[in-house]
PQR file with spaces between the fields and no chain letter, atoms N, CA, C, O and H, PARSE charges and radii, in Angstrom:
ATOM       1  N    MET     1       0.364  -16.475    4.830 -0.4000 1.5000
ATOM       2  CA   MET     1       1.403  -15.671    5.118 -0.0000 2.0000
ATOM       3  C    MET     1       1.585  -14.683    3.911  0.5500 1.7000
ATOM       4  O    MET     1       1.938  -13.526    3.684 -0.5500 1.4000
ATOM       5  N    GLY     2       1.337  -15.312    3.553 -0.4000 1.5000
ATOM       6  CA   GLY     2       1.666  -14.007    2.214 -0.0000 2.0000
ATOM       7  C    GLY     2       0.482  -12.528    2.384  0.5500 1.7000
ATOM       8  O    GLY     2       0.636  -11.424    2.906 -0.5500 1.4000
ATOM       9  H    GLY     2       1.051  -16.252    3.737  0.4000 1.0000
ATOM      10  N    ILE     3      -0.485  -13.061    1.793 -0.4000 1.5000
ATOM      11  CA   ILE     3      -1.098  -11.351    2.129 -0.0000 2.0000
ATOM      12  C    ILE     3      -0.858  -10.435    3.260  0.5500 1.7000
ATOM      13  O    ILE     3      -0.805   -9.205    3.227 -0.5500 1.4000
ATOM      14  H    ILE     3      -0.611  -13.958    1.369  0.4000 1.0000
ATOM      15  N    ARG     4      -0.712  -11.286    4.340 -0.4000 1.5000
ATOM      16  CA   ARG     4      -0.475  -10.494    6.116 -0.0000 2.0000
ATOM      17  C    ARG     4       1.001  -10.436    5.534  0.5500 1.7000
ATOM      18  O    ARG     4       1.074   -9.217    5.384 -0.5500 1.4000
ATOM      19  H    ARG     4      -0.755  -12.285    4.367  0.4000 1.0000
ATOM      20  N    ARG     5       1.843  -10.772    5.239 -0.4000 1.5000
ATOM      21  CA   ARG     5       3.204   -9.776    4.779 -0.0000 2.0000
ATOM      22  C    ARG     5       2.993   -8.471    3.959  0.5500 1.7000
ATOM      23  O    ARG     5       3.769   -7.537    3.756 -0.5500 1.4000
ATOM      24  H    ARG     5       1.784  -11.763    5.360  0.4000 1.0000
ATOM      25  N    THR     6       1.983   -8.636    3.636 -0.4000 1.5000
ATOM      26  CA   THR     6       2.398   -7.043    2.351 -0.0000 2.0000
ATOM      27  C    THR     6       3.354   -5.754    2.982  0.5500 1.7000
ATOM      28  O    THR     6       3.682   -5.355    4.099 -0.5500 1.4000
ATOM      29  H    THR     6       1.352   -9.395    3.801  0.4000 1.0000
ATOM      30  N    LYS     7       3.548   -5.430    1.793 -0.4000 1.5000
ATOM      31  CA   LYS     7       4.347   -3.876    2.335 -0.0000 2.0000
ATOM      32  C    LYS     7       3.019   -2.840    3.363  0.5500 1.7000
ATOM      33  O    LYS     7       3.402   -2.572    4.501 -0.5500 1.4000
ATOM      34  H    LYS     7       3.281   -5.754    0.886  0.4000 1.0000
ATOM      35  N    GLU     8       2.246   -2.557    3.153 -0.4000 1.5000
ATOM      36  CA   GLU     8       1.232   -2.288    4.044 -0.0000 2.0000
ATOM      37  C    GLU     8       0.787   -3.052    5.399  0.5500 1.7000
ATOM      38  O    GLU     8      -0.104   -2.743    6.191 -0.5500 1.4000
ATOM      39  H    GLU     8       1.935   -2.775    2.228  0.4000 1.0000
ATOM      40  N    PHE     9       1.576   -4.013    5.417 -0.4000 1.5000
ATOM      41  CA   PHE     9       0.863   -5.152    6.687 -0.0000 2.0000
ATOM      42  C    PHE     9       1.953   -4.788    7.319  0.5500 1.7000
ATOM      43  O    PHE     9       1.664   -4.572    8.496 -0.5500 1.4000
ATOM      44  H    PHE     9       2.300   -4.264    4.774  0.4000 1.0000
ATOM      45  N    ARG    10       3.755   -4.509    6.976 -0.4000 1.5000
ATOM      46  CA   ARG    10       4.381   -4.396    7.506 -0.0000 2.0000
ATOM      47  C    ARG    10       4.237   -2.937    7.667  0.5500 1.7000
ATOM      48  O    ARG    10       4.390   -2.971    8.888 -0.5500 1.4000
ATOM      49  H    ARG    10       3.990   -4.685    6.020  0.4000 1.0000
ATOM      50  N    ASN    11       4.125   -2.109    7.505 -0.4000 1.5000
ATOM      51  CA   ASN    11       4.403   -1.020    7.674 -0.0000 2.0000
ATOM      52  C    ASN    11       3.605   -0.407    9.140  0.5500 1.7000
ATOM      53  O    ASN    11       4.040    0.262   10.077 -0.5500 1.4000
ATOM      54  H    ASN    11       4.001   -2.082    6.513  0.4000 1.0000
ATOM      55  N    GLU    12       1.986   -1.087    8.782 -0.4000 1.5000
ATOM      56  CA   GLU    12       0.722   -1.008    9.359 -0.0000 2.0000
ATOM      57  C    GLU    12       1.615   -1.554   10.865  0.5500 1.7000
ATOM      58  O    GLU    12       1.592   -0.696   11.747 -0.5500 1.4000
ATOM      59  H    GLU    12       1.633   -1.630    8.021  0.4000 1.0000
ATOM      60  N    ALA    13       2.302   -2.733   11.197 -0.4000 1.5000
ATOM      61  CA   ALA    13       2.559   -3.121   12.111 -0.0000 2.0000
ATOM      62  C    ALA    13       3.752   -2.032   12.619  0.5500 1.7000
ATOM      63  O    ALA    13       3.430   -1.868   13.796 -0.5500 1.4000
ATOM      64  H    ALA    13       2.321   -3.430   10.480  0.4000 1.0000
ATOM      65  N    VAL    14       4.687   -1.382   12.436 -0.4000 1.5000
ATOM      66  CA   VAL    14       5.816   -1.014   12.442 -0.0000 2.0000
ATOM      67  C    VAL    14       4.896    0.735   13.438  0.5500 1.7000
ATOM      68  O    VAL    14       5.089    1.363   14.478 -0.5500 1.4000
ATOM      69  H    VAL    14       4.948   -1.515   11.480  0.4000 1.0000
ATOM      70  N    ARG    15       3.902    0.795   12.218 -0.4000 1.5000
ATOM      71  CA   ARG    15       3.546    2.016   12.963 -0.0000 2.0000
ATOM      72  C    ARG    15       2.333    2.060   14.361  0.5500 1.7000
ATOM      73  O    ARG    15       1.967    3.160   14.774 -0.5500 1.4000
ATOM      74  H    ARG    15       3.744    0.285   11.373  0.4000 1.0000
ATOM      75  N    VAL    16       1.827    0.848   14.954 -0.4000 1.5000
ATOM      76  CA   VAL    16       1.453    0.592   15.365 -0.0000 2.0000
ATOM      77  C    VAL    16       2.246    0.316   16.789  0.5500 1.7000
ATOM      78  O    VAL    16       1.906    0.748   17.890 -0.5500 1.4000
ATOM      79  H    VAL    16       2.125   -0.046   14.618  0.4000 1.0000
ATOM      80  N    SER    17       3.386   -0.511   16.486 -0.4000 1.5000
ATOM      81  CA   SER    17       4.281   -0.969   17.341 -0.0000 2.0000
ATOM      82  C    SER    17       4.910    0.305   18.095  0.5500 1.7000
ATOM      83  O    SER    17       5.198    0.147   19.282 -0.5500 1.4000
ATOM      84  H    SER    17       3.662   -0.862   15.591  0.4000 1.0000
ATOM      85  N    LEU    18       5.236    2.043   17.266 -0.4000 1.5000
ATOM      86  CA   LEU    18       5.664    2.759   17.582 -0.0000 2.0000
ATOM      87  C    LEU    18       4.940    3.700   18.386  0.5500 1.7000
ATOM      88  O    LEU    18       5.406    4.359   19.316 -0.5500 1.4000
ATOM      89  H    LEU    18       5.002    2.171   16.303  0.4000 1.0000
ATOM      90  N    ILE    19       3.117    3.716   17.719 -0.4000 1.5000
ATOM      91  CA   ILE    19       2.384    4.472   18.914 -0.0000 2.0000
ATOM      92  C    ILE    19       1.788    4.195   19.144  0.5500 1.7000
ATOM      93  O    ILE    19       0.931    5.077   19.094 -0.5500 1.4000
ATOM      94  H    ILE    19       2.738    3.181   16.964  0.4000 1.0000
ATOM      95  N    SER    20       1.095    2.624   19.783 -0.4000 1.5000
ATOM      96  CA   SER    20       0.187    2.570   19.785 -0.0000 2.0000
ATOM      97  C    SER    20       0.642    2.594   21.860  0.5500 1.7000
ATOM      98  O    SER    20      -0.363    2.712   22.561 -0.5500 1.4000
ATOM      99  H    SER    20       1.791    1.908   19.824  0.4000 1.0000
ATOM     100  N    GLY    21       1.724    2.512   22.474 -0.4000 1.5000
ATOM     101  CA   GLY    21       2.145    2.063   23.547 -0.0000 2.0000
ATOM     102  C    GLY    21       1.934    0.683   23.964  0.5500 1.7000
ATOM     103  O    GLY    21       2.107    0.471   25.164 -0.5500 1.4000
ATOM     104  H    GLY    21       2.541    2.416   21.904  0.4000 1.0000
ATOM     105  N    LEU    22       1.671   -0.082   23.391 -0.4000 1.5000
ATOM     106  CA   LEU    22       1.406   -1.661   23.763 -0.0000 2.0000
ATOM     107  C    LEU    22       3.585   -1.901   23.843  0.5500 1.7000
ATOM     108  O    LEU    22       4.563   -1.281   23.423 -0.5500 1.4000
ATOM     109  H    LEU    22       1.530    0.091   22.416  0.4000 1.0000
ATOM     110  N    LEU    23       3.250   -3.501   24.855 -0.4000 1.5000
ATOM     111  CA   LEU    23       4.535   -4.102   24.895 -0.0000 2.0000
ATOM     112  C    LEU    23       4.566   -4.671   23.214  0.5500 1.7000
ATOM     113  O    LEU    23       3.582   -5.019   22.562 -0.5500 1.4000
ATOM     114  H    LEU    23       2.456   -4.005   25.196  0.4000 1.0000
ATOM     115  N    LEU    24       6.041   -4.644   22.746 -0.4000 1.5000
ATOM     116  CA   LEU    24       5.605   -5.394   21.285 -0.0000 2.0000
ATOM     117  C    LEU    24       5.375   -6.585   21.327  0.5500 1.7000
ATOM     118  O    LEU    24       4.812   -7.171   20.402 -0.5500 1.4000
ATOM     119  H    LEU    24       6.840   -4.361   23.276  0.4000 1.0000
ATOM     120  N    LYS    25       5.964   -7.439   22.940 -0.4000 1.5000
ATOM     121  CA   LYS    25       4.887   -8.777   22.969 -0.0000 2.0000
ATOM     122  C    LYS    25       3.625   -8.916   22.540  0.5500 1.7000
ATOM     123  O    LYS    25       3.210   -9.793   21.782 -0.5500 1.4000
ATOM     124  H    LYS    25       6.422   -6.963   23.691  0.4000 1.0000
ATOM     125  N    GLN    26       2.938   -7.924   23.098 -0.4000 1.5000
ATOM     126  CA   GLN    26       1.277   -7.555   22.504 -0.0000 2.0000
ATOM     127  C    GLN    26       0.787   -7.445   21.208  0.5500 1.7000
ATOM     128  O    GLN    26      -0.190   -7.985   20.688 -0.5500 1.4000
ATOM     129  H    GLN    26       3.275   -7.211   23.713  0.4000 1.0000
ATOM     130  N    VAL    27       1.903   -6.387   20.600 -0.4000 1.5000
ATOM     131  CA   VAL    27       1.656   -6.332   18.858 -0.0000 2.0000
ATOM     132  C    VAL    27       1.705   -7.678   18.513  0.5500 1.7000
ATOM     133  O    VAL    27       0.891   -8.454   18.014 -0.5500 1.4000
ATOM     134  H    VAL    27       2.696   -5.948   21.022  0.4000 1.0000
ATOM     135  N    THR    28       2.856   -7.771   18.900 -0.4000 1.5000
ATOM     136  CA   THR    28       3.498   -9.167   17.507 -0.0000 2.0000
ATOM     137  C    THR    28       2.225  -10.406   17.935  0.5500 1.7000
ATOM     138  O    THR    28       2.000  -11.189   17.012 -0.5500 1.4000
ATOM     139  H    THR    28       3.517   -7.140   19.306  0.4000 1.0000
ATOM     140  N    ASP    29       1.194  -10.692   19.552 -0.4000 1.5000
ATOM     141  CA   ASP    29       0.881  -11.620   19.866 -0.0000 2.0000
ATOM     142  C    ASP    29      -0.454  -11.111   19.057  0.5500 1.7000
ATOM     143  O    ASP    29      -1.139  -12.066   18.693 -0.5500 1.4000
ATOM     144  H    ASP    29       1.377  -10.056   20.302  0.4000 1.0000
ATOM     145  N    ASP    30      -0.855  -10.137   18.778 -0.4000 1.5000
ATOM     146  CA   ASP    30      -2.236   -9.741   18.260 -0.0000 2.0000
ATOM     147  C    ASP    30      -2.069   -9.772   16.644  0.5500 1.7000
ATOM     148  O    ASP    30      -3.027   -9.987   15.901 -0.5500 1.4000
ATOM     149  H    ASP    30      -0.299   -9.360   19.074  0.4000 1.0000
ATOM     150  N    LEU    31      -0.695   -9.524   16.163 -0.4000 1.5000
ATOM     151  CA   LEU    31      -0.654   -9.722   15.072 -0.0000 2.0000
ATOM     152  C    LEU    31      -0.043  -10.801   14.476  0.5500 1.7000
ATOM     153  O    LEU    31       0.213  -10.953   13.281 -0.5500 1.4000
ATOM     154  H    LEU    31       0.083   -9.350   16.766  0.4000 1.0000
ATOM     155  N    GLY    32       0.150  -11.466   15.311 -0.4000 1.5000
ATOM     156  CA   GLY    32       0.805  -12.945   14.631 -0.0000 2.0000
ATOM     157  C    GLY    32       1.687  -13.042   14.610  0.5500 1.7000
ATOM     158  O    GLY    32       1.902  -14.254   14.584 -0.5500 1.4000
ATOM     159  H    GLY    32      -0.057  -11.343   16.282  0.4000 1.0000
ATOM     160  N    ILE    33       2.859  -12.345   14.595 -0.4000 1.5000
ATOM     161  CA   ILE    33       3.789  -12.387   14.281 -0.0000 2.0000
ATOM     162  C    ILE    33       5.212  -12.922   14.854  0.5500 1.7000
ATOM     163  O    ILE    33       4.825  -13.836   15.582 -0.5500 1.4000
ATOM     164  H    ILE    33       2.684  -11.361   14.616  0.4000 1.0000
ATOM     165  N    GLY    34       6.568  -12.900   14.956 -0.4000 1.5000
ATOM     166  CA   GLY    34       7.297  -12.545   15.222 -0.0000 2.0000
ATOM     167  C    GLY    34       7.873  -12.020   15.772  0.5500 1.7000
ATOM     168  O    GLY    34       8.229  -11.112   15.022 -0.5500 1.4000
ATOM     169  H    GLY    34       6.883  -12.158   14.364  0.4000 1.0000
ATOM     170  N    LEU    35       8.736  -11.744   17.548 -0.4000 1.5000
ATOM     171  CA   LEU    35       9.002  -10.758   18.030 -0.0000 2.0000
ATOM     172  C    LEU    35      10.347  -10.320   17.488  0.5500 1.7000
ATOM     173  O    LEU    35      10.660   -9.181   17.834 -0.5500 1.4000
ATOM     174  H    LEU    35       8.447  -12.482   18.157  0.4000 1.0000
ATOM     175  N    SER    36      11.389  -11.082   16.566 -0.4000 1.5000
ATOM     176  CA   SER    36      12.288  -10.570   16.105 -0.0000 2.0000
ATOM     177  C    SER    36      11.844  -10.069   14.482  0.5500 1.7000
ATOM     178  O    SER    36      12.319   -9.051   13.978 -0.5500 1.4000
ATOM     179  H    SER    36      11.135  -12.008   16.285  0.4000 1.0000
ATOM     180  N    THR    37      11.108  -10.739   13.953 -0.4000 1.5000
ATOM     181  CA   THR    37      10.410  -10.150   12.381 -0.0000 2.0000
ATOM     182  C    THR    37       9.830   -8.480   12.728  0.5500 1.7000
ATOM     183  O    THR    37      10.187   -7.509   12.061 -0.5500 1.4000
ATOM     184  H    THR    37      10.723  -11.566   14.362  0.4000 1.0000
ATOM     185  N    LEU    38       8.773   -8.402   14.035 -0.4000 1.5000
ATOM     186  CA   LEU    38       8.786   -7.211   14.136 -0.0000 2.0000
ATOM     187  C    LEU    38      10.291   -6.143   14.217  0.5500 1.7000
ATOM     188  O    LEU    38      10.553   -5.278   13.381 -0.5500 1.4000
ATOM     189  H    LEU    38       8.483   -9.191   14.577  0.4000 1.0000
ATOM     190  N    GLY    39      10.985   -6.418   15.215 -0.4000 1.5000
ATOM     191  CA   GLY    39      12.389   -5.542   15.662 -0.0000 2.0000
ATOM     192  C    GLY    39      13.089   -5.618   13.774  0.5500 1.7000
ATOM     193  O    GLY    39      13.429   -4.565   13.235 -0.5500 1.4000
ATOM     194  H    GLY    39      10.773   -7.121   15.894  0.4000 1.0000
ATOM     195  N    LYS    40      13.179   -6.740   13.146 -0.4000 1.5000
ATOM     196  CA   LYS    40      13.446   -6.766   11.913 -0.0000 2.0000
ATOM     197  C    LYS    40      12.956   -4.796   11.134  0.5500 1.7000
ATOM     198  O    LYS    40      13.502   -3.770   10.731 -0.5500 1.4000
ATOM     199  H    LYS    40      12.903   -7.596   13.584  0.4000 1.0000
ATOM     200  N    TRP    41      11.520   -5.431   11.380 -0.4000 1.5000
ATOM     201  CA   TRP    41      11.446   -4.172   10.564 -0.0000 2.0000
ATOM     202  C    TRP    41      11.078   -2.657   10.826  0.5500 1.7000
ATOM     203  O    TRP    41      10.823   -1.735   10.052 -0.5500 1.4000
ATOM     204  H    TRP    41      11.076   -6.265   11.707  0.4000 1.0000
ATOM     205  N    ILE    42      11.153   -2.751   12.360 -0.4000 1.5000
ATOM     206  CA   ILE    42      11.224   -1.770   13.115 -0.0000 2.0000
ATOM     207  C    ILE    42      12.994   -0.874   12.924  0.5500 1.7000
ATOM     208  O    ILE    42      13.240    0.330   13.000 -0.5500 1.4000
ATOM     209  H    ILE    42      11.360   -3.500   12.989  0.4000 1.0000
ATOM     210  N    ALA    43      13.735   -1.787   12.723 -0.4000 1.5000
ATOM     211  CA   ALA    43      14.856   -0.910   12.296 -0.0000 2.0000
ATOM     212  C    ALA    43      14.861   -0.998   10.860  0.5500 1.7000
ATOM     213  O    ALA    43      15.806   -0.385   10.364 -0.5500 1.4000
ATOM     214  H    ALA    43      13.536   -2.765   12.661  0.4000 1.0000
ATOM     215  N    ALA    44      13.983   -1.657    9.910 -0.4000 1.5000
ATOM     216  CA   ALA    44      14.224   -1.366    8.491 -0.0000 2.0000
ATOM     217  C    ALA    44      13.287   -0.274    8.554  0.5500 1.7000
ATOM     218  O    ALA    44      13.350    0.150    7.401 -0.5500 1.4000
ATOM     219  H    ALA    44      13.215   -2.155   10.313  0.4000 1.0000
ATOM     220  N    ARG    45      12.357    0.543    9.236 -0.4000 1.5000
ATOM     221  CA   ARG    45      11.798    1.572    9.373 -0.0000 2.0000
ATOM     222  C    ARG    45      12.646    2.595    9.680  0.5500 1.7000
ATOM     223  O    ARG    45      12.635    3.522    8.871 -0.5500 1.4000
ATOM     224  H    ARG    45      12.305    0.198   10.174  0.4000 1.0000
ATOM     225  N    LYS    46      13.512    2.713   10.788 -0.4000 1.5000
ATOM     226  CA   LYS    46      14.559    3.561   11.087 -0.0000 2.0000
ATOM     227  C    LYS    46      15.321    3.698   10.421  0.5500 1.7000
ATOM     228  O    LYS    46      15.433    4.837    9.969 -0.5500 1.4000
ATOM     229  H    LYS    46      13.520    1.960   11.446  0.4000 1.0000
ATOM     230  N    TYR    47      16.150    2.800   10.027 -0.4000 1.5000
ATOM     231  CA   TYR    47      16.650    2.850    8.682 -0.0000 2.0000
ATOM     232  C    TYR    47      16.312    3.756    8.012  0.5500 1.7000
ATOM     233  O    TYR    47      16.108    4.891    8.443 -0.5500 1.4000
ATOM     234  H    TYR    47      16.059    1.875   10.395  0.4000 1.0000
ATOM     235  N    ASP    48      16.208    3.427    6.941 -0.4000 1.5000
ATOM     236  CA   ASP    48      15.255    3.870    5.950 -0.0000 2.0000
ATOM     237  C    ASP    48      14.744    5.303    5.937  0.5500 1.7000
ATOM     238  O    ASP    48      14.810    6.134    5.032 -0.5500 1.4000
ATOM     239  H    ASP    48      16.373    2.505    6.591  0.4000 1.0000
ATOM     240  N    GLU    49      14.078    5.422    7.477 -0.4000 1.5000
ATOM     241  CA   GLU    49      14.276    7.563    7.375 -0.0000 2.0000
ATOM     242  C    GLU    49      15.297    8.058    7.748  0.5500 1.7000
ATOM     243  O    GLU    49      15.328    9.288    7.740 -0.5500 1.4000
ATOM     244  H    GLU    49      14.024    4.747    8.213  0.4000 1.0000
ATOM     245  N    LEU    50      16.688    7.206    8.281 -0.4000 1.5000
ATOM     246  CA   LEU    50      17.496    8.134    8.504 -0.0000 2.0000
ATOM     247  C    LEU    50      18.439    8.319    7.506  0.5500 1.7000
ATOM     248  O    LEU    50      19.390    9.083    7.674 -0.5500 1.4000
ATOM     249  H    LEU    50      16.663    6.207    8.287  0.4000 1.0000
ATOM     250  N    MET    51      18.254    7.638    6.396 -0.4000 1.5000
ATOM     251  CA   MET    51      18.920    7.714    5.310 -0.0000 2.0000
ATOM     252  C    MET    51      18.531    8.029    4.105  0.5500 1.7000
ATOM     253  O    MET    51      18.934    7.873    2.952 -0.5500 1.4000
ATOM     254  H    MET    51      17.482    7.017    6.259  0.4000 1.0000
ATOM     255  N    SER    52      16.939    8.898    5.088 -0.4000 1.5000
ATOM     256  CA   SER    52      16.099    9.352    3.637 -0.0000 2.0000
ATOM     257  C    SER    52      16.275   10.991    3.180  0.5500 1.7000
ATOM     258  O    SER    52      16.029   11.556    2.114 -0.5500 1.4000
ATOM     259  H    SER    52      16.611    9.024    6.024  0.4000 1.0000
ATOM     260  N    GLY    53      17.147   11.805    5.290 -0.4000 1.5000
ATOM     261  CA   GLY    53      16.607   12.600    4.670 -0.0000 2.0000
ATOM     262  C    GLY    53      18.145   13.582    4.803  0.5500 1.7000
ATOM     263  O    GLY    53      19.291   13.134    4.789 -0.5500 1.4000
ATOM     264  H    GLY    53      17.347   11.347    6.156  0.4000 1.0000
ATOM     265  N    SER    54      17.836   14.618    4.894 -0.4000 1.5000
ATOM     266  CA   SER    54      18.797   15.717    4.714 -0.0000 2.0000
ATOM     267  C    SER    54      20.530   14.529    4.782  0.5500 1.7000
ATOM     268  O    SER    54      20.686   13.613    5.589 -0.5500 1.4000
ATOM     269  H    SER    54      16.905   14.982    4.906  0.4000 1.0000
ATOM     270  N    HIS    55      21.687   15.009    3.569 -0.4000 1.5000
ATOM     271  CA   HIS    55      22.535   14.740    4.142 -0.0000 2.0000
ATOM     272  C    HIS    55      23.779   15.626    4.076  0.5500 1.7000
ATOM     273  O    HIS    55      24.907   15.227    4.366 -0.5500 1.4000
ATOM     274  H    HIS    55      21.561   15.753    2.914  0.4000 1.0000
ATOM     275  N    ASP    56      23.371   17.297    3.527 -0.4000 1.5000
ATOM     276  CA   ASP    56      24.636   18.160    3.256 -0.0000 2.0000
ATOM     277  C    ASP    56      25.708   18.234    4.364  0.5500 1.7000
ATOM     278  O    ASP    56      26.738   18.825    4.041 -0.5500 1.4000
ATOM     279  H    ASP    56      22.455   17.621    3.291  0.4000 1.0000
ATOM     280  N    ASP    57      25.636   17.708    5.684 -0.4000 1.5000
ATOM     281  CA   ASP    57      26.316   17.599    6.332 -0.0000 2.0000
ATOM     282  C    ASP    57      28.062   16.848    5.665  0.5500 1.7000
ATOM     283  O    ASP    57      29.239   17.208    5.687 -0.5500 1.4000
ATOM     284  H    ASP    57      24.799   17.229    5.946  0.4000 1.0000
ATOM     285  N    LYS    58      27.317   15.724    5.165 -0.4000 1.5000
ATOM     286  CA   LYS    58      28.413   14.551    3.986 -0.0000 2.0000
ATOM     287  C    LYS    58      28.836   15.568    3.125  0.5500 1.7000
ATOM     288  O    LYS    58      30.059   15.621    2.994 -0.5500 1.4000
ATOM     289  H    LYS    58      26.361   15.431    5.148  0.4000 1.0000
ATOM     290  N    ASP    59      28.282   16.268    2.594 -0.4000 1.5000
ATOM     291  CA   ASP    59      28.676   16.461    1.525 -0.0000 2.0000
ATOM     292  C    ASP    59      29.582   17.797    1.785  0.5500 1.7000
ATOM     293  O    ASP    59      30.205   18.626    1.122 -0.5500 1.4000
ATOM     294  H    ASP    59      27.288   16.225    2.700  0.4000 1.0000
ATOM     295  N    ILE    60      29.385   17.608    2.676 -0.4000 1.5000
ATOM     296  CA   ILE    60      30.517   19.028    3.215 -0.0000 2.0000
ATOM     297  C    ILE    60      31.825   19.108    3.096  0.5500 1.7000
ATOM     298  O    ILE    60      32.659   19.886    2.633 -0.5500 1.4000
ATOM     299  H    ILE    60      28.879   16.935    3.215  0.4000 1.0000
ATOM     300  N    GLU    61      31.750   17.423    3.999 -0.4000 1.5000
ATOM     301  CA   GLU    61      32.232   17.079    5.189 -0.0000 2.0000
ATOM     302  C    GLU    61      33.922   16.543    3.613  0.5500 1.7000
ATOM     303  O    GLU    61      35.129   16.726    3.455 -0.5500 1.4000
ATOM     304  H    GLU    61      31.072   16.791    4.375  0.4000 1.0000
ATOM     305  N    LEU    62      32.697   15.840    2.887 -0.4000 1.5000
ATOM     306  CA   LEU    62      33.172   15.652    1.302 -0.0000 2.0000
ATOM     307  C    LEU    62      33.903   16.483    0.601  0.5500 1.7000
ATOM     308  O    LEU    62      34.825   15.966   -0.030 -0.5500 1.4000
ATOM     309  H    LEU    62      31.717   15.691    3.015  0.4000 1.0000
ATOM     310  N    ALA    63      33.771   17.566    0.529 -0.4000 1.5000
ATOM     311  CA   ALA    63      34.630   18.384   -0.760 -0.0000 2.0000
ATOM     312  C    ALA    63      35.764   19.288    0.021  0.5500 1.7000
ATOM     313  O    ALA    63      36.542   19.992   -0.622 -0.5500 1.4000
ATOM     314  H    ALA    63      33.022   17.986    1.042  0.4000 1.0000
């Protein structure tokens, strides 16, 4: 469980699930992880990407 769930492993699992064209179930079966686990990792990646973008509109609105 330890080494397989490193940050690199999670990032690769998400990358494969988003670009491979495979069903999420196929990816989770191949990697030996749960579907809900992969779903959480994907959601976290999308959230991180959303929050890392420019927030100029928010700053303008608050001003």
